[in-house]
C-alpha positions as CSV (number, residue, x, y, z in Angstrom):
1,M,0.0,0.0,-0.1
2,K,1.1,3.7,-0.9
3,K,1.9,5.3,2.5
4,H,-0.1,8.3,1.3
5,L,-2.8,6.2,1.6
6,I,-2.5,5.4,4.7
7,P,-4.4,8.4,6.3
8,V,-7.3,8.4,4.2
9,I,-7.9,4.3,5.0
10,L,-7.3,5.1,8.6
11,L,-9.8,7.5,8.5
12,A,-12.5,5.9,6.6
13,A,-12.2,2.8,9.0
14,G,-13.0,5.1,12.0
15,A,-15.5,7.0,10.1
16,V,-17.1,3.0,10.0
17,A,-17.8,3.9,13.6
18,A,-17.7,7.4,14.3
19,A,-19.7,8.5,11.7
20,V,-22.7,6.6,13.5
21,A,-22.8,8.8,15.8
22,S,-24.2,12.1,13.6
23,A,-26.3,9.2,11.4
24,P,-30.0,10.6,12.5
25,K,-32.3,8.8,14.3
26,D,-29.8,6.2,14.9
27,P,-30.1,5.8,19.2
28,V,-26.8,4.7,21.1
29,L,-27.3,0.6,22.7
30,M,-24.4,0.6,24.3
31,T,-21.2,1.6,24.8
32,V,-17.9,-1.2,25.2
33,N,-14.8,0.7,26.6
34,G,-16.5,4.0,25.9
35,K,-16.9,3.2,22.3
36,K,-21.0,4.2,21.3
37,V,-22.7,1.0,19.4
38,P,-24.9,2.6,17.7
39,L,-28.1,0.3,17.6
40,S,-28.9,0.0,13.7
41,E,-25.5,-2.1,14.3
42,F,-27.1,-4.3,16.8
43,L,-30.5,-4.9,15.1
44,Y,-28.1,-5.4,11.5
45,L,-26.1,-8.3,13.3
46,Y,-29.2,-10.1,15.1
47,E,-31.4,-10.0,11.7
48,K,-29.2,-11.6,9.6
49,N,-27.8,-14.1,12.6
50,N,-31.3,-15.4,13.2
51,K,-32.0,-15.8,9.3
52,Q,-29.0,-18.2,9.3
53,Q,-30.4,-20.2,12.8
54,Q,-32.5,-23.2,12.3
55,Q,-34.0,-22.1,16.0
56,P,-34.3,-18.1,16.3
57,Q,-32.4,-16.7,19.3
58,S,-34.6,-14.2,21.8
59,V,-32.5,-10.8,21.9
60,D,-31.9,-11.5,25.2
61,E,-29.3,-14.6,24.6
62,Y,-28.6,-12.3,21.2
63,M,-27.2,-9.4,23.7
64,D,-24.9,-11.6,25.8
65,M,-22.6,-13.4,22.2
66,F,-22.9,-9.8,21.0
67,I,-21.1,-8.2,24.4
68,N,-19.1,-11.1,24.3
69,Y,-18.3,-9.9,20.4
70,K,-17.8,-6.5,21.1
71,L,-15.3,-6.8,24.3
72,K,-13.2,-9.2,22.0
73,V,-13.1,-6.3,19.4
74,A,-12.1,-4.0,21.7
75,A,-9.1,-6.3,23.0
76,A,-7.9,-6.1,19.9
77,E,-7.8,-2.4,18.8
78,E,-6.3,-2.0,22.2
79,A,-3.2,-4.4,20.8
80,G,-3.5,-2.3,18.5
81,C,-4.6,-5.4,15.4
82,D,-6.6,-2.0,13.4
83,T,-3.2,-0.2,12.8
84,T,-0.7,-2.5,11.3
85,A,-0.1,-2.8,7.7
86,A,-1.8,-6.6,6.7
87,F,-5.3,-5.0,8.4
88,I,-4.6,-1.7,6.5
89,N,-4.4,-3.6,3.3
90,E,-6.8,-6.2,4.0
91,F,-9.8,-3.3,5.7
92,E,-8.7,-1.6,2.2
93,N,-9.2,-4.0,0.1
94,Y,-12.9,-5.2,1.4
95,A,-13.7,-1.6,1.4
96,T,-13.7,-1.0,-1.8
97,E,-15.1,-4.1,-3.5
98,L,-18.0,-3.6,-0.4
99,A,-18.7,-0.2,-2.1
100,A,-18.9,-0.7,-5.2
101,P,-22.3,-1.8,-5.7
102,Y,-22.8,1.6,-4.0
103,M,-21.1,3.6,-6.0
104,R,-22.6,3.9,-9.0
105,D,-24.6,7.1,-10.3
106,S,-28.2,5.7,-10.7
107,E,-29.6,8.4,-12.3
108,A,-26.3,8.0,-15.3
109,E,-27.8,4.4,-15.8
110,A,-31.3,5.2,-16.1
111,E,-30.4,7.6,-18.3
112,V,-28.4,4.9,-20.6
113,A,-30.3,2.2,-19.9
114,A,-33.5,4.3,-21.2
115,K,-31.4,6.1,-24.4
116,I,-30.5,2.1,-25.2
117,K,-34.0,0.9,-24.7
118,A,-35.7,3.4,-27.3
119,N,-32.5,2.4,-29.7
120,S,-33.4,-1.6,-29.4
121,R,-36.7,0.3,-31.2
122,R,-34.4,0.7,-34.4
123,N,-31.8,-0.5,-36.9
124,V,-29.0,1.5,-37.9
125,D,-27.3,0.8,-41.5
126,V,-23.6,1.2,-41.4
127,S,-20.3,2.2,-42.7
128,H,-17.1,2.6,-40.9
129,I,-13.1,3.3,-41.0
130,L,-11.0,2.0,-37.7
131,I,-7.8,3.0,-37.6
132,P,-5.5,2.4,-34.7
133,L,-5.2,4.4,-31.4
134,G,-1.3,4.5,-31.2
135,D,1.2,3.6,-28.2
136,N,0.7,6.9,-26.5
137,A,-1.4,9.9,-26.2
138,A,0.9,12.1,-28.4
139,Q,0.3,8.9,-31.4
140,T,-3.7,8.9,-30.9
141,K,-3.5,12.6,-30.9
142,I,-1.6,12.1,-34.0
143,N,-4.4,9.1,-35.6
144,L,-7.3,11.3,-34.7
145,H,-6.1,14.3,-36.4
146,F,-5.4,11.8,-39.9
147,M,-9.0,10.1,-38.9
148,D,-9.9,14.0,-39.2
149,S,-8.3,14.8,-42.5
150,L,-9.9,11.1,-44.0
151,R,-13.4,12.5,-43.1
152,T,-12.7,15.6,-44.5
153,A,-11.2,13.9,-48.3
154,I,-14.4,12.0,-47.8
155,L,-16.8,14.9,-47.6
156,N,-14.7,16.7,-50.5
157,G,-15.7,14.0,-52.8
158,S,-13.6,10.9,-51.7
159,D,-15.6,7.8,-51.8
160,F,-16.4,6.2,-48.4
161,G,-15.6,2.4,-48.9
162,E,-12.4,3.1,-51.4
163,I,-10.9,5.3,-48.2
164,A,-12.4,2.2,-46.0
165,L,-10.4,-0.3,-48.1
166,K,-7.0,1.9,-48.2
167,Y,-6.7,2.7,-45.1
168,S,-9.3,1.0,-42.2
169,E,-8.2,-2.0,-39.9
170,D,-11.2,-4.3,-40.0
171,P,-9.9,-7.1,-41.6
172,S,-13.9,-7.2,-43.1
173,K,-12.9,-4.6,-45.2
174,V,-11.9,-6.4,-48.3
175,Q,-15.4,-7.8,-48.4
176,N,-17.4,-4.7,-47.5
177,M,-15.6,-1.6,-48.1
178,G,-16.5,-1.3,-44.7
179,H,-19.8,-1.4,-44.2
180,L,-21.2,-3.4,-42.2
181,G,-25.0,-3.7,-42.6
182,W,-27.8,-3.4,-40.0
183,I,-26.8,-3.3,-36.6
184,T,-28.6,-3.2,-33.7
185,T,-28.3,-2.3,-29.7
186,N,-26.2,-4.4,-27.1
187,R,-24.0,-6.0,-29.6
188,F,-21.0,-3.6,-30.2
189,P,-18.7,-1.2,-27.6
190,Y,-21.3,1.0,-26.3
191,P,-18.7,4.5,-27.3
192,F,-19.7,2.7,-30.7
193,E,-23.8,2.7,-30.3
194,E,-24.0,5.4,-28.6
195,V,-22.3,7.2,-31.8
196,A,-24.1,4.8,-34.7
197,F,-27.7,5.5,-33.5
198,S,-27.0,9.6,-32.8
199,T,-25.9,10.1,-36.2
200,P,-27.9,11.7,-38.0
201,V,-29.2,9.6,-41.7
202,G,-26.2,10.8,-44.2
203,T,-23.8,11.7,-42.4
204,I,-20.4,10.8,-41.2
205,S,-19.6,11.1,-37.4
206,E,-16.9,13.1,-35.9
207,P,-13.3,10.4,-35.2
208,F,-13.7,8.9,-32.0
209,V,-12.3,6.9,-29.8
210,D,-13.3,3.4,-28.3
211,A,-10.6,2.0,-26.6
212,P,-9.0,0.0,-27.2
213,F,-10.2,-1.1,-30.5
214,G,-9.1,2.7,-32.0
215,I,-10.6,5.6,-33.7
216,H,-13.8,5.7,-35.8
217,I,-16.1,7.5,-38.2
218,I,-19.4,5.9,-38.7
219,K,-21.2,6.5,-41.8
220,V,-25.2,6.4,-41.4
221,N,-27.0,4.9,-44.3
222,E,-30.1,4.2,-43.6
223,V,-32.5,3.7,-40.6
224,R,-35.6,1.4,-40.4
225,N,-37.3,0.2,-37.3
226,D,-36.3,-3.5,-35.7
227,P,-38.2,-6.0,-37.8
228,G,-38.9,-7.7,-34.1
229,E,-37.7,-11.3,-33.0
230,V,-37.9,-14.8,-34.9
231,H,-38.1,-18.1,-32.9
232,A,-36.5,-20.7,-35.0
233,A,-35.3,-24.5,-34.9
234,H,-32.6,-26.0,-37.8
235,I,-31.0,-28.9,-38.4
236,L,-27.7,-28.6,-39.3
237,K,-24.8,-30.8,-41.4
238,L,-21.7,-29.8,-41.4
239,C,-19.2,-29.4,-44.4
240,G,-16.0,-29.1,-42.6
241,D,-14.6,-27.6,-39.8
242,R,-17.6,-25.5,-37.7
243,R,-15.7,-23.8,-35.0
244,M,-13.4,-22.6,-38.3
245,R,-16.1,-21.5,-40.7
246,K,-14.0,-23.7,-42.9
247,L,-16.7,-25.6,-45.8
248,D,-14.8,-28.9,-46.9
249,P,-15.4,-29.4,-50.6
250,T,-15.3,-33.0,-50.4
251,R,-17.9,-33.1,-47.5
252,D,-20.3,-30.3,-49.6
253,S,-22.0,-32.7,-51.7
254,V,-22.7,-35.8,-48.7
255,A,-23.9,-32.7,-46.8
256,K,-25.6,-31.6,-49.4
257,V,-27.7,-35.1,-50.0
258,Q,-28.1,-35.6,-46.3
259,I,-30.0,-31.9,-46.0
260,D,-32.6,-32.7,-49.2
261,S,-33.2,-36.3,-47.6
262,L,-34.3,-34.4,-44.5
263,Y,-36.0,-32.2,-45.8
264,Q,-38.3,-33.9,-47.6
265,I,-38.9,-36.2,-44.6
266,A,-39.4,-32.7,-42.7
267,I,-42.1,-31.2,-44.9
268,T,-44.0,-34.7,-45.1
269,G,-45.1,-33.8,-41.2
270,A,-42.3,-35.8,-39.5
271,D,-41.8,-34.5,-36.0
272,F,-38.9,-31.7,-36.4
273,A,-37.8,-31.8,-33.4
274,E,-36.8,-35.5,-33.0
275,L,-35.1,-35.0,-36.7
276,A,-33.4,-32.4,-34.7
277,R,-32.0,-34.5,-31.5
278,A,-30.8,-37.8,-34.0
279,N,-29.6,-36.1,-37.2
280,S,-28.2,-32.3,-36.6
281,D,-25.2,-31.5,-36.4
282,D,-24.7,-28.8,-34.4
283,P,-25.2,-30.2,-30.5
284,G,-26.2,-27.8,-28.6
285,S,-29.5,-27.2,-30.2
286,A,-30.2,-31.0,-31.0
287,Q,-30.2,-31.8,-27.7
288,E,-33.4,-28.9,-27.5
289,G,-35.0,-30.4,-31.0
290,G,-32.9,-27.7,-32.5
291,D,-34.2,-24.9,-31.1
292,V,-32.3,-21.4,-31.6
293,G,-34.7,-19.3,-29.4
294,F,-36.0,-16.1,-30.3
295,F,-33.1,-13.3,-32.3
296,G,-32.9,-10.2,-33.8
297,V,-31.0,-8.6,-36.7
298,S,-27.6,-9.5,-36.8
299,R,-27.4,-12.4,-34.1
300,M,-27.4,-15.2,-36.8
301,V,-25.0,-15.0,-40.0
302,P,-27.0,-13.5,-42.6
303,E,-28.0,-16.6,-44.9
304,F,-29.6,-18.1,-42.0
305,E,-31.2,-14.4,-40.3
306,Q,-32.7,-13.6,-43.9
307,A,-34.4,-17.1,-44.5
308,A,-35.5,-17.5,-40.8
309,F,-37.7,-14.0,-41.0
310,A,-38.8,-14.9,-44.5
311,L,-41.0,-17.8,-43.5
312,K,-44.1,-17.7,-41.9
313,D,-45.5,-19.1,-38.8
314,G,-45.0,-23.2,-38.9
315,E,-42.8,-22.6,-42.3
316,I,-39.7,-25.0,-43.1
317,S,-37.2,-23.7,-45.3
318,Q,-35.6,-25.1,-48.0
319,P,-32.0,-26.2,-47.5
320,V,-29.7,-22.8,-47.0
321,K,-26.0,-22.8,-47.6
322,T,-24.6,-20.6,-44.6
323,S,-20.4,-21.1,-43.9
324,Y,-20.8,-23.6,-41.5
325,G,-23.0,-25.9,-44.0
326,Y,-26.7,-26.8,-44.8
327,H,-30.1,-26.4,-42.6
328,I,-33.3,-26.4,-42.7
329,I,-34.7,-24.1,-40.6
330,K,-38.3,-24.3,-39.2
331,R,-40.1,-20.7,-38.1
332,I,-41.9,-21.6,-34.7
333,G,-43.1,-18.0,-34.0
334,W,-42.3,-14.2,-33.9
335,R,-42.3,-10.8,-31.8
336,E,-42.5,-7.4,-31.7
337,C,-39.6,-6.6,-29.8
338,T,-37.7,-7.7,-27.5
339,P,-39.5,-8.3,-23.9
340,D,-39.0,-5.3,-21.5
341,D,-37.7,-7.5,-18.2
342,V,-35.4,-9.5,-21.1
343,L,-34.2,-6.4,-22.1
344,D,-33.7,-4.4,-18.6
345,Q,-32.0,-8.3,-17.6
346,T,-29.2,-8.2,-20.7
347,I,-29.1,-4.0,-19.9
348,N,-28.0,-4.8,-16.5
349,I,-25.5,-7.8,-17.4
350,R,-24.1,-4.9,-20.0
351,F,-23.5,-2.3,-17.0
352,K,-21.3,-5.2,-15.8
353,S,-19.8,-6.6,-18.9
354,D,-19.0,-3.6,-21.0
355,N,-16.1,-2.2,-20.2
356,A,-16.4,1.2,-22.0
357,L,-19.4,1.8,-20.6
358,S,-18.1,0.4,-17.5
359,T,-16.0,2.7,-17.7
360,M,-17.9,6.0,-18.9
361,L,-20.1,5.5,-16.3
362,A,-17.4,5.3,-13.4
363,R,-15.8,8.4,-15.4
364,Q,-19.3,10.5,-14.7
365,Y,-19.3,9.4,-10.7
366,S,-16.1,10.2,-10.6
367,D,-16.0,13.6,-12.0
368,K,-19.7,14.0,-9.9
369,N,-17.8,13.2,-6.9
370,R,-14.7,15.9,-8.1
371,K,-17.1,18.7,-7.9
372,L,-18.3,17.7,-4.7
373,Y,-15.0,17.3,-2.8
374,K,-13.8,20.3,-4.8
375,A,-10.8,18.0,-5.9
376,D,-8.7,19.7,-9.1
377,V,-4.8,20.5,-9.6
378,I,-3.2,23.4,-8.6
379,P,-2.7,25.2,-11.9
380,A,-0.2,27.6,-10.5
381,G,1.9,24.3,-9.1
382,M,1.6,21.8,-12.0
383,N,3.0,25.4,-13.7
384,K,6.2,25.1,-11.4
385,V,6.7,21.3,-12.6
386,K,6.1,22.2,-15.8
387,E,8.6,24.6,-16.0
388,I,11.6,22.3,-13.7
389,I,11.0,19.8,-16.5
390,E,11.2,22.1,-19.6
391,K,14.4,24.1,-17.5
392,T,15.9,19.8,-16.9
393,G,14.6,19.5,-21.1
394,K,14.0,16.3,-19.6
395,Y,12.1,14.0,-17.1
396,D,15.1,12.0,-15.1
397,S,15.8,11.3,-12.0
398,T,17.3,14.6,-11.7
399,V,13.5,16.3,-11.8
400,T,12.4,13.5,-9.7
401,A,14.8,14.2,-7.0
402,A,14.1,18.0,-7.2
403,L,10.1,17.3,-6.8
404,I,11.2,15.2,-3.6
405,A,13.1,17.7,-2.3
406,N,10.8,20.7,-2.1
407,P,7.5,19.0,-2.7
408,I,5.2,21.5,-4.2
409,K,1.0,21.8,-3.5
410,I,-0.3,20.9,-7.0
411,A,-3.7,19.3,-6.4
412,K,-6.1,19.4,-3.9
413,A,-9.0,16.7,-2.9
414,G,-11.5,18.2,-0.3
415,N,-9.0,18.5,3.5
416,K,-6.2,16.8,1.3
417,V,-3.4,18.3,-0.4
418,V,-1.5,16.7,-2.7
419,T,2.0,17.4,-3.1
420,S,4.4,16.6,-5.8
421,N,7.0,14.4,-3.9
422,E,4.0,12.1,-3.7
423,I,3.2,11.8,-7.5
424,A,7.4,12.0,-7.9
425,A,8.1,8.9,-5.8
426,E,5.1,6.8,-8.2
427,M,6.9,7.5,-10.9
428,P,8.5,5.2,-13.6
429,A,12.5,5.4,-12.8
430,Q,13.3,5.7,-16.5
431,E,13.7,8.9,-18.4
432,F,11.5,10.5,-20.6
433,A,11.6,13.4,-22.8
434,A,10.1,16.9,-21.5
435,E,6.9,16.6,-23.1
436,P,6.0,13.3,-22.4
437,G,7.4,13.7,-19.1
438,Y,4.9,16.1,-18.2
439,N,2.0,14.5,-19.8
440,L,3.0,10.7,-17.7
441,F,3.0,13.2,-14.6
442,E,0.2,15.1,-14.8
443,G,-2.1,11.4,-15.6
444,Y,-0.7,10.9,-12.3
445,V,-2.3,13.5,-10.5
446,Q,-4.9,12.6,-12.2
447,Q,-5.3,9.0,-10.8
448,H,-3.7,10.2,-7.9
449,I,-6.8,12.5,-7.4
450,D,-9.6,9.5,-8.4
451,K,-7.9,7.7,-5.6
452,I,-8.6,10.5,-2.7
453,V,-12.0,10.8,-4.5
454,D,-12.9,7.5,-4.3
455,E,-11.3,7.2,-0.4
456,L,-13.6,10.0,0.7
457,S,-16.9,9.0,-1.2
458,R,-16.1,6.0,0.7
459,E,-16.3,7.8,4.2
460,T,-19.3,9.8,2.8
461,L,-21.3,7.0,2.2
462,A,-20.3,4.8,5.5
463,Q,-21.5,8.0,6.9
464,N,-24.8,8.1,5.1
465,N,-25.7,4.3,3.8
466,A,-27.0,2.5,6.8
467,D,-26.4,-0.9,4.7
468,Y,-22.9,-0.1,3.4
469,R,-22.0,0.9,6.9
470,N,-22.7,-2.2,9.1
471,L,-22.0,-4.2,5.8
472,L,-18.2,-2.9,6.4
473,N,-17.9,-2.6,9.8
474,E,-18.9,-6.2,10.3
475,Y,-16.4,-7.1,7.9
476,R,-14.2,-4.8,10.2
477,D,-14.4,-6.1,13.1
478,G,-14.9,-9.6,11.5
479,I,-10.9,-9.3,10.3
480,L,-10.1,-8.1,13.7
481,L,-12.1,-10.4,16.1
482,F,-9.9,-13.1,13.7
483,D,-6.6,-11.9,14.1
484,V,-7.5,-11.4,17.9
485,S,-9.3,-14.8,18.8
486,N,-6.3,-16.6,16.8
487,A,-4.0,-14.9,19.2
488,K,-5.9,-15.8,22.7
489,V,-7.7,-19.1,21.7
490,W,-6.7,-21.1,18.4
491,E,-3.3,-20.4,17.9
492,R,-2.9,-20.9,21.4
493,S,-5.0,-24.0,21.7
494,N,-3.3,-25.9,19.3
495,K,0.4,-24.8,20.6
496,D,0.6,-24.7,24.0
497,R,1.5,-28.7,25.1
498,E,1.6,-27.7,28.1
499,G,-1.3,-26.3,29.5
500,L,-3.5,-28.5,26.9
501,E,-2.0,-31.6,29.1
502,A,-2.5,-29.3,32.2
503,Y,-6.3,-29.4,31.2
504,F,-6.7,-32.3,30.3
505,Q,-5.7,-34.2,33.4
506,A,-7.7,-32.2,35.7
507,N,-10.2,-32.7,33.6
508,K,-9.9,-36.2,33.1
509,D,-12.7,-38.2,33.7
510,K,-14.6,-36.3,30.8
511,Y,-12.5,-38.5,28.3
512,H,-12.9,-42.1,27.9
513,F,-12.4,-44.7,25.4
514,E,-15.2,-47.3,24.1
515,T,-13.2,-49.9,23.3
516,P,-9.2,-50.2,24.0
517,H,-6.2,-48.8,22.2
518,Y,-3.2,-49.4,20.9
519,K,-0.8,-46.7,21.9
520,G,2.9,-46.3,20.7
521,Y,5.1,-46.6,17.9
522,V,4.7,-48.3,14.4
523,V,8.2,-48.9,13.1
524,M,8.0,-50.3,9.3
525,A,10.9,-51.3,7.2
526,K,11.6,-52.6,3.8
527,N,12.3,-56.1,5.5
528,D,13.5,-58.5,8.0
529,S,17.0,-57.2,8.2
530,V,16.8,-53.8,8.1
531,A,13.7,-54.7,11.3
532,D,16.5,-56.0,13.0
533,L,19.0,-53.6,12.8
534,A,16.2,-51.4,13.6
535,K,15.5,-52.7,16.4
536,Q,18.9,-53.4,17.6
537,F,19.4,-49.2,17.2
538,L,16.5,-48.1,19.3
539,A,17.5,-50.5,22.1
540,E,21.2,-49.4,22.5
541,N,20.2,-45.6,22.3
542,T,17.5,-43.4,24.4
543,I,15.9,-41.3,22.0
544,D,13.3,-38.3,22.9
545,A,9.6,-38.8,21.4
546,D,10.2,-35.9,19.4
547,S,13.6,-36.7,17.7
548,L,12.3,-40.3,17.4
549,E,11.2,-40.1,13.3
550,T,14.4,-38.0,12.8
551,A,17.0,-40.3,14.4
552,I,15.3,-43.1,12.3
553,N,15.2,-41.3,9.1
554,K,18.9,-40.1,9.9
555,R,20.5,-44.0,10.2
556,F,18.1,-45.7,7.6
557,G,17.1,-43.4,5.4
558,R,14.6,-44.7,3.3
559,E,14.9,-48.1,4.4
560,A,13.2,-47.7,8.1
561,S,10.6,-45.4,9.3
562,I,8.7,-44.9,12.4
563,K,4.7,-43.1,13.6
564,R,3.3,-42.2,17.2
565,V,0.2,-44.6,16.1
566,I,-2.9,-44.3,18.7
567,G,-6.5,-46.4,17.6
568,S,-8.5,-48.8,18.7
569,K,-8.8,-52.5,17.2
570,G,-10.1,-51.9,13.5
571,Q,-9.3,-48.8,12.7
572,N,-5.1,-50.2,11.3
573,S,-4.4,-53.7,9.7
574,I,-1.0,-53.3,10.7
575,V,-1.6,-52.6,14.4
576,D,-4.2,-55.4,14.2
577,Y,-1.3,-57.6,13.6
578,I,1.1,-56.0,16.3
579,A,-0.9,-55.6,19.2
580,F,-4.9,-57.7,18.6
581,G,-3.2,-60.9,17.2
582,E,-5.1,-60.4,13.8
583,P,-3.5,-62.4,10.5
584,K,-0.4,-60.5,9.3
585,P,-1.5,-58.0,6.7
586,E,-0.8,-58.6,3.0
587,N,1.0,-55.4,2.1
588,K,1.7,-54.1,-1.2
589,S,4.0,-51.5,-0.7
590,I,7.4,-51.1,0.0
591,W,7.6,-52.1,3.7
592,Q,7.4,-55.8,4.5
593,S,7.8,-56.0,7.7
594,Y,6.8,-54.3,11.1
595,F,6.7,-54.0,15.0
596,G,5.8,-52.0,18.1
597,Y,8.1,-49.8,20.0
598,K,7.1,-48.6,23.6
599,D,3.4,-49.7,22.7
600,K,1.0,-51.0,25.2
601,V,-2.6,-51.2,25.0
602,I,-4.9,-48.9,27.1
603,A,-8.2,-48.8,28.3
604,E,-8.3,-45.4,28.7
605,P,-6.9,-42.3,27.2
606,E,-3.5,-41.5,29.9
607,E,-2.6,-38.5,28.6
608,A,-4.3,-35.1,26.4
609,L,-2.0,-36.7,22.9
610,D,-4.2,-39.7,23.5
611,I,-7.5,-37.9,22.6
612,L,-5.9,-34.7,20.9
613,G,-8.9,-33.6,19.0
614,P,-12.1,-33.5,21.7
615,V,-8.9,-32.6,24.3
616,T,-8.3,-29.2,22.0
617,A,-11.9,-28.5,20.8
618,D,-12.8,-28.1,24.6
619,Y,-9.2,-26.1,25.9
620,A,-10.0,-23.8,22.9
621,Q,-13.6,-23.4,24.6
622,Y,-11.7,-23.0,28.0
623,L,-9.6,-20.5,26.5
624,E,-12.2,-18.4,25.2
625,Q,-14.5,-18.7,28.0
626,E,-11.8,-17.8,30.7
627,W,-10.8,-15.1,28.1
628,V,-14.7,-13.6,28.3
629,K,-14.2,-13.6,31.6
630,E,-11.1,-11.4,31.9
631,L,-12.6,-9.1,29.6
632,R,-15.7,-8.0,31.3
633,N,-14.0,-7.4,34.4
634,K,-11.5,-5.4,32.1
635,Y,-14.0,-3.7,30.1
636,K,-16.9,-1.4,31.3
637,V,-19.7,-2.2,29.2
638,K,-23.0,-0.3,29.3
639,V,-26.2,-0.7,27.9
640,D,-29.0,1.8,27.6
641,E,-31.8,0.0,29.1
642,K,-34.7,1.7,27.3
643,V,-33.4,1.5,24.1
644,F,-32.9,-1.9,24.8
645,K,-36.1,-2.9,26.2
646,S,-37.4,-1.3,22.7
647,I,-36.0,-4.0,20.7
648,K,-37.4,-6.3,23.1
649,N,-41.1,-5.0,22.9
650,S,-40.6,-4.9,18.7
651,H,-38.6,-8.4,18.7
652,Q,-41.1,-10.6,21.0
653,Q,-40.8,-13.7,20.4
């Protein structure tokens, strides 16, 4: 994380709780270690918890859990868990992710959605020319001027198709000379679609950027009402590679004979769906009886589309050849336009999947917030930076050092001032010519302003939106709770062997075996000779339990191994043989010989390791109970009984 963002993030983290005090009609339910807890937070978590429980808890029952939860968070805060770099980084990521659904301009989205809906009732016939963006801002500027010169040439009488054929980067120009034909909404990136549907018939658009594809101009040749959508089914016989749309002349005649035969069967009254299931080479639609659903203009290859729209409902086409092969098409139905609910769903998906559209909306939202927080560059400061770069003749390490050594105020957002040293520290460590260097610096400044504006927006969101505030606070406290609980309970219960054993001995009567257990070590060897050597080695050497595995491995390498085992009869065939008198098992592994070491059969557990899982779980519970007792004695909790009573009255079981 960049250091200059940390104070803003900390402010946002603090605002989750601090802003609650200023939230309207949200009384304080309690204070924990002097920190106020609003009623909305309790209700949010209480209701969420009860939705996840088979047996809902009463308000009183949940209140006890909630106080324990807040006490643990207080302990984490006192320990400084909320100031570590790891916490700040994790919280920043969560805050950004959780805020995204809220940080949208609903008015702008509604306006775009209405425009797309209106345009969906029309089709436009367009031609276009595409040239590259360029590798940098300067090259893009040059290419925009070049595209403008192409447009001027066409306006002065040059043929659009000839210019497209000569200069356009669209590979289809060879076949269509830039003519794309009829297009509909939701088929092209939004910048292209918006220009295509807003340019008057017979005119040519101004050059526009459609990142990352390039720079376009569009000519609108004709406009018509959308012809609606056809519902069709088909049977396909491939003539080549379906994925590559490559026809194979050697298969063409075979496919033609097959499709002609199927057509004759279909028009004599055979079940079209059954024919498709049994014969179509389109695996997706074949499973559905050939049904491809509703589709409109430009959704299918032209030959298929034209044939389907030309049919009457229930009619079957003669064989139609496309770049895939031969089809027979049955028209099932028609509708005037896409239903609003389907169109709404498509548009909502598009807001997320169309990068150009989502970028445009994000930019509009950011610009709106820039005005709100009065965020902008400071011209005098930026001019000073420009003078330094131009005086040096380039942007290099000398400029970087100057901007860091003598910080210049270059931008502001809310109460945050951005200085040149912050930006210089972020700039790439390479040399640029003066103008590109300053342009790059300016770009970093704008990005920096956007980051600050986003943080301020999230802070305001936490103050004004209870849903977001509660969700973010839940995540914040959840991170802290995990960290402090891991240190105090879970990690300790697994690593504190001395404490675990003491707990077991104090509660030994709680733990029992249903059947006797083997307890000891099983030594496995590749053969009897190695096994005899291992027995001798163990008899002649005194080895700590913790070092047994290392000692055997060091002495015998891959010839032998040793493992601690505790288990009842029936759990392990080797243990059954060693301890319970069962026949020696057939062993297909490399270990052909085995014996027990320091082993015995016990009726009840003797130490914590004998029943580790249950004891560890109980010990963790014990540690948590003791910890909560300690916290209840350490931190003061004051509940507003009047507010709490109002909750109970409104949530009576």
